C-alpha positions as a printed NumPy array, in Angstrom:
array([[ 21.137,  -2.932,  20.883],
       [ 17.942,  -1.954,  22.113],
       [ 19.434,   1.336,  23.003],
       [ 20.447,   2.68 ,  19.658],
       [ 17.008,   1.579,  17.867],
       [ 15.203,   4.019,  20.793],
       [ 18.007,   6.733,  19.929],
       [ 16.855,   6.424,  16.559],
       [ 13.251,   6.74 ,  17.152],
       [ 13.57 ,   9.124,  19.353],
       [ 15.81 ,  11.334,  16.705],
       [ 13.663,  10.525,  13.93 ],
       [ 10.677,  12.246,  15.984],
       [ 12.669,  15.002,  16.507],
       [ 13.325,  14.891,  13.214],
       [  9.237,  15.078,  12.104],
       [  8.929,  17.765,  14.512],
       [ 11.258,  20.088,  13.272],
       [  9.942,  19.364,   9.989],
       [  6.177,  20.192,  10.369],
       [  6.735,  23.277,  13.459],
       [  7.167,  25.744,  10.485],
       [  3.934,  24.599,   8.456],
       [  1.81 ,  24.301,  12.302],
       [  3.39 ,  28.151,  12.937],
       [  2.414,  29.228,   9.871],
       [ -1.053,  27.698,  10.47 ],
       [ -1.449,  29.196,  13.647],
       [  0.173,  32.412,  13.16 ],
       [ -1.832,  33.253,   9.267],
       [ -4.734,  31.309,   9.993],
       [ -5.774,  30.139,  13.267],
       [ -4.544,  33.191,  15.031],
       [ -6.214,  36.286,  12.383],
       [ -9.454,  33.967,  12.149],
       [ -9.737,  34.18 ,  16.208],
       [ -9.446,  37.865,  16.215],
       [-12.016,  38.031,  13.084],
       [-14.584,  36.461,  15.715],
       [-13.532,  38.643,  18.22 ],
       [-13.894,  41.605,  16.088],
       [-17.348,  40.439,  14.92 ],
       [-19.1  ,  40.639,  18.128],
       [-18.034,  44.468,  18.391],
       [-18.142,  47.916,  17.074],
       [-14.627,  48.805,  15.463],
       [-14.183,  51.303,  12.821],
       [-10.389,  51.258,  12.705],
       [-10.456,  54.684,  14.095],
       [-11.739,  53.323,  17.46 ],
       [-10.785,  50.609,  20.056],
       [-12.886,  47.683,  19.508],
       [-16.206,  47.654,  21.907],
       [-18.283,  44.878,  22.389],
       [-22.03 ,  45.081,  21.816],
       [-22.783,  41.374,  20.887],
       [-24.498,  39.725,  18.504],
       [-25.357,  43.842,  17.127],
       [-23.61 ,  43.056,  14.086],
       [-25.485,  39.902,  12.946],
       [-28.826,  41.547,  13.665],
       [-28.262,  44.12 ,  11.892],
       [-27.381,  42.047,   8.828],
       [-30.381,  39.076,   8.742],
       [-33.095,  41.827,  10.335],
       [-32.969,  43.496,   6.949],
       [-32.105,  46.946,   7.835],
       [-28.78 ,  46.661,   5.034],
       [-30.818,  46.047,   1.951],
       [-27.011,  45.547,   0.305],
       [-26.609,  41.877,   2.647],
       [-29.442,  40.208,   0.975],
       [-28.768,  41.332,  -2.399],
       [-25.576,  40.187,  -2.25 ],
       [-26.545,  36.967,  -0.826],
       [-28.911,  36.564,  -3.968],
       [-26.534,  37.863,  -6.488],
       [-23.741,  35.046,  -5.178],
       [-25.627,  32.309,  -5.619],
       [-26.97 ,  33.017,  -8.915],
       [-23.661,  32.861, -10.094],
       [-22.455,  29.811,  -8.308],
       [-25.115,  27.898,  -9.716],
       [-24.643,  29.58 , -13.229],
       [-21.102,  29.249, -13.08 ],
       [-20.022,  26.347, -11.55 ],
       [-21.835,  23.413, -14.154],
       [-20.942,  25.984, -16.603],
       [-17.326,  25.505, -15.884],
       [-17.248,  21.691, -14.914],
       [-18.986,  20.857, -18.265],
       [-16.454,  23.023, -20.92 ],
       [-13.702,  21.899, -18.259],
       [-14.367,  17.708, -18.709],
       [-15.398,  18.534, -22.882],
       [-11.673,  19.842, -23.358],
       [-10.353,  17.745, -21.302],
       [-11.683,  15.212, -23.475],
       [-10.937,  16.511, -26.499],
       [ -7.098,  16.872, -24.947],
       [ -7.01 ,  13.578, -23.925],
       [ -5.586,  11.429, -27.182],
       [ -2.423,  10.609, -27.791],
       [ -1.676,  12.763, -30.901],
       [  1.473,  14.434, -31.746],
       [  1.848,  18.151, -30.42 ],
       [ -0.539,  17.7  , -28.351],
       [  1.507,  19.035, -25.463],
       [  1.121,  22.324, -27.261],
       [ -2.363,  22.505, -27.143],
       [ -2.643,  21.494, -23.152],
       [ -0.317,  24.009, -22.471],
       [ -2.558,  26.828, -24.759],
       [ -5.814,  26.114, -23.39 ],
       [ -3.717,  26.187, -19.549],
       [ -1.953,  29.223, -20.461],
       [ -5.124,  31.533, -19.996],
       [ -5.521,  30.232, -16.135],
       [ -1.68 ,  31.658, -15.184],
       [ -2.851,  35.127, -16.56 ],
       [ -3.298,  37.897, -13.789],
       [ -7.033,  38.127, -13.247],
       [ -6.579,  42.341, -13.091],
       [ -5.202,  42.055, -16.683],
       [ -8.073,  39.257, -18.244],
       [-10.936,  41.685, -16.508],
       [ -9.355,  44.64 , -18.539],
       [ -9.509,  42.548, -21.495],
       [-12.356,  41.666, -21.509],
       [-14.099,  44.989, -20.144],
       [-13.236,  46.277, -23.348],
       [-14.319,  42.772, -25.468],
       [-17.615,  43.73 , -23.108],
       [-17.876,  47.244, -24.07 ],
       [-21.277,  47.73 , -26.278],
       [-20.136,  50.544, -28.146],
       [-16.527,  49.348, -29.632],
       [-15.979,  45.992, -28.085],
       [-14.951,  43.291, -30.315],
       [-18.075,  40.682, -29.444],
       [-20.639,  43.626, -30.61 ],
       [-18.778,  44.517, -33.93 ],
       [-18.962,  40.609, -34.525],
       [-22.944,  40.499, -33.514],
       [-23.115,  44.12 , -36.145],
       [-21.373,  42.475, -38.758],
       [-23.07 ,  39.285, -38.662],
       [-26.369,  41.166, -38.467],
       [-27.494,  39.564, -34.838],
       [-28.861,  41.762, -32.083],
       [-25.785,  43.391, -29.745],
       [-25.678,  43.224, -26.091],
       [-24.971,  45.655, -23.102],
       [-22.879,  42.949, -21.576],
       [-22.177,  43.869, -18.193],
       [-23.968,  47.326, -18.252],
       [-26.936,  45.167, -18.283],
       [-28.436,  43.77 , -15.118],
       [-29.771,  40.993, -16.985],
       [-26.682,  40.465, -18.585],
       [-24.113,  41.162, -16.496],
       [-23.72 ,  37.427, -14.143],
       [-23.991,  35.645, -17.303],
       [-20.908,  37.609, -19.362],
       [-18.834,  37.432, -16.073],
       [-19.714,  33.563, -16.64 ],
       [-18.653,  33.905, -20.163],
       [-15.471,  35.418, -19.261],
       [-14.738,  32.571, -16.386],
       [-14.622,  29.888, -19.042],
       [-11.363,  31.25 , -20.587],
       [ -9.847,  30.593, -17.056],
       [-11.262,  27.066, -16.126],
       [ -7.398,  25.658, -17.617],
       [ -6.662,  24.742, -13.837],
       [ -9.844,  22.35 , -13.952],
       [ -9.322,  21.309, -17.428],
       [ -5.568,  19.831, -16.544],
       [ -7.26 ,  18.301, -13.279],
       [ -9.922,  16.481, -15.697],
       [ -7.568,  15.519, -17.975],
       [ -5.336,  13.559, -15.141],
       [ -8.065,  12.238, -13.762],
       [ -9.088,  10.656, -17.571],
       [ -5.795,   9.292, -18.136],
       [ -6.19 ,   7.107, -14.955],
       [ -8.705,   5.337, -16.236],
       [ -7.417,   2.053, -16.968],
       [ -7.613,   1.585, -21.032],
       [ -8.301,  -2.085, -20.88 ],
       [-11.682,  -1.156, -19.84 ],
       [-12.356,   0.929, -22.922],
       [-10.736,  -2.138, -24.619],
       [-13.166,  -4.872, -23.696],
       [-15.961,  -2.356, -23.601],
       [-14.774,  -1.989, -27.612],
       [-14.929,  -5.625, -27.919],
       [-18.336,  -6.224, -26.779],
       [-19.793,  -3.499, -28.916],
       [-20.161,   0.075, -27.362],
       [-19.921,   2.971, -28.717],
       [-18.21 ,   6.329, -27.502],
       [-21.701,   7.522, -25.868],
       [-21.339,   4.786, -23.748],
       [-17.828,   3.705, -22.847],
       [-18.72 ,   7.873, -21.536],
       [-21.823,   6.8  , -19.6  ],
       [-20.678,   3.695, -17.969],
       [-16.751,   3.861, -17.64 ],
       [-15.75 ,   7.211, -17.878],
       [-18.266,   9.285, -15.556],
       [-18.528,   6.759, -13.26 ],
       [-14.648,   6.687, -12.477],
       [-14.276,  10.274, -12.986],
       [-16.813,  10.958,  -9.942],
       [-13.763,  11.39 ,  -7.47 ],
       [-11.962,  14.211,  -9.534],
       [-15.615,  15.808, -10.374],
       [-16.325,  15.701,  -6.593],
       [-13.258,  17.619,  -5.987],
       [-13.584,  19.896,  -8.565],
       [-17.216,  20.519,  -7.852],
       [-15.983,  21.184,  -4.484],
       [-13.617,  23.78 ,  -5.393],
       [-15.737,  25.359,  -7.801],
       [-18.237,  26.44 ,  -5.409],
       [-15.179,  27.463,  -2.663],
       [-14.484,  29.515,  -5.605],
       [-17.631,  30.377,  -6.663],
       [-18.375,  32.336,  -3.342],
       [-15.695,  34.464,  -3.183],
       [-15.601,  35.686,  -6.366],
       [-14.296,  39.102,  -6.249],
       [-11.923,  40.61 ,  -8.949],
       [-14.356,  41.025, -11.869],
       [-16.967,  43.137,  -9.718],
       [-13.762,  45.221,  -8.382],
       [-12.276,  45.867, -11.008],
       [-14.936,  45.605, -14.382],
       [-18.537,  46.708, -12.848],
       [-18.154,  47.905,  -9.058],
       [-20.616,  46.178,  -8.374],
       [-23.183,  47.377, -10.993],
       [-25.375,  48.158, -12.475],
       [-27.653,  48.837, -10.131],
       [-25.895,  46.33 ,  -7.648],
       [-26.59 ,  43.455, -10.211],
       [-23.193,  42.25 ,  -9.402],
       [-22.84 ,  42.765,  -6.04 ],
       [-21.024,  40.107,  -5.15 ],
       [-20.504,  38.831,  -1.322],
       [-17.034,  38.872,  -1.082],
       [-17.32 ,  42.536,  -2.814],
       [-19.72 ,  43.426,   0.066],
       [-17.366,  42.303,   2.617],
       [-14.837,  44.287,   0.888],
       [-17.172,  47.814,   0.314],
       [-18.196,  47.371,   4.137],
       [-14.69 ,  47.082,   5.404],
       [-12.5  ,  49.658,   3.221],
       [-14.629,  51.76 ,   1.839],
       [-17.374,  52.15 ,   4.794],
       [-14.516,  51.137,   7.616],
       [-17.385,  49.305,   9.383],
       [-14.189,  46.395,  10.084],
       [-16.372,  44.687,  12.346],
       [-19.485,  44.122,  10.328],
       [-17.278,  43.064,   7.682],
       [-15.706,  40.059,  10.501],
       [-19.115,  39.735,  10.757],
       [-20.247,  38.865,   7.172],
       [-16.622,  36.643,   6.764],
       [-18.013,  34.353,   9.44 ],
       [-21.344,  34.36 ,   7.669],
       [-20.069,  33.422,   4.485],
       [-17.691,  30.803,   6.508],
       [-20.687,  29.179,   7.502],
       [-22.393,  29.267,   4.33 ],
       [-19.647,  27.369,   2.24 ],
       [-18.808,  25.285,   5.44 ],
       [-22.942,  23.729,   5.311],
       [-22.599,  23.484,   1.763],
       [-19.876,  21.435,   1.717],
       [-20.759,  19.601,   4.068],
       [-23.796,  18.65 ,   2.346],
       [-21.93 ,  18.006,  -0.591],
       [-19.702,  15.42 ,   1.244],
       [-22.674,  13.261,   2.771],
       [-24.474,  13.377,  -0.823],
       [-21.013,  11.64 ,  -2.535],
       [-21.692,   8.599,  -1.622],
       [-24.736,   7.993,  -3.631],
       [-23.125,   9.477,  -6.567],
       [-18.953,   9.01 ,  -5.913],
       [-17.873,   5.89 ,  -7.445],
       [-14.936,   4.232,  -5.145],
       [-12.872,   1.928,  -6.148]])
């Protein structure tokens, strides 16, 4: 009997190992190994056409010494976009999720409509919004002109290019909205009913029930929003090419330009590790602060 149980346990262990083996191999081959190679190349002089030559920390010294003006420019543009976009996206997505968290006939159709833009390819979305932002014949300026309001240069002006890209990003907050909606549906309805009996209005229920119980979901969306914000790339690549005057030179676009336009692969690897450290530090700080504002049942 004992031998039979031990055989079953061993068989289950073997099956468990075989089940997780593809995931482990995928992580080692497609994540850990490229990261190790990137770290090694960041300490070399490597331009694709030549073999890697160890040069120590020269790539990092060049970045932080100010020799490359565009590095600090990208470090300024990207946090500005993150600070502007993440709160905006969270507020809009949470507001829409509250509107869609209603038991009304046909609500599933509206939920689908609000989610659809988030699955449209970024290239197609960027092309459409580039036309909308066109200062000469774009739809937005046509509307402003018909209303007698001053027109804007949108993505063609240094001061308005980042807010314009943030405005475009609101269009694709469907995935964040769905996560908020899932969190809202997990809030016990008994709490709302008890609050109504006690005379609490909508805003009091929102402040003392909805928001506290939604803080774990808010925390997750905040972390993902920061990570995605620091990795924004497609909008600059397709719509602005980092312009005007490098006003939309996002960090990942700068990294791409170093690697594939300037053929400075080693410098691009160094840039990628700087970005990795920045995101890791901000994520760590956010996790440490979560004890003070994230509600845990």
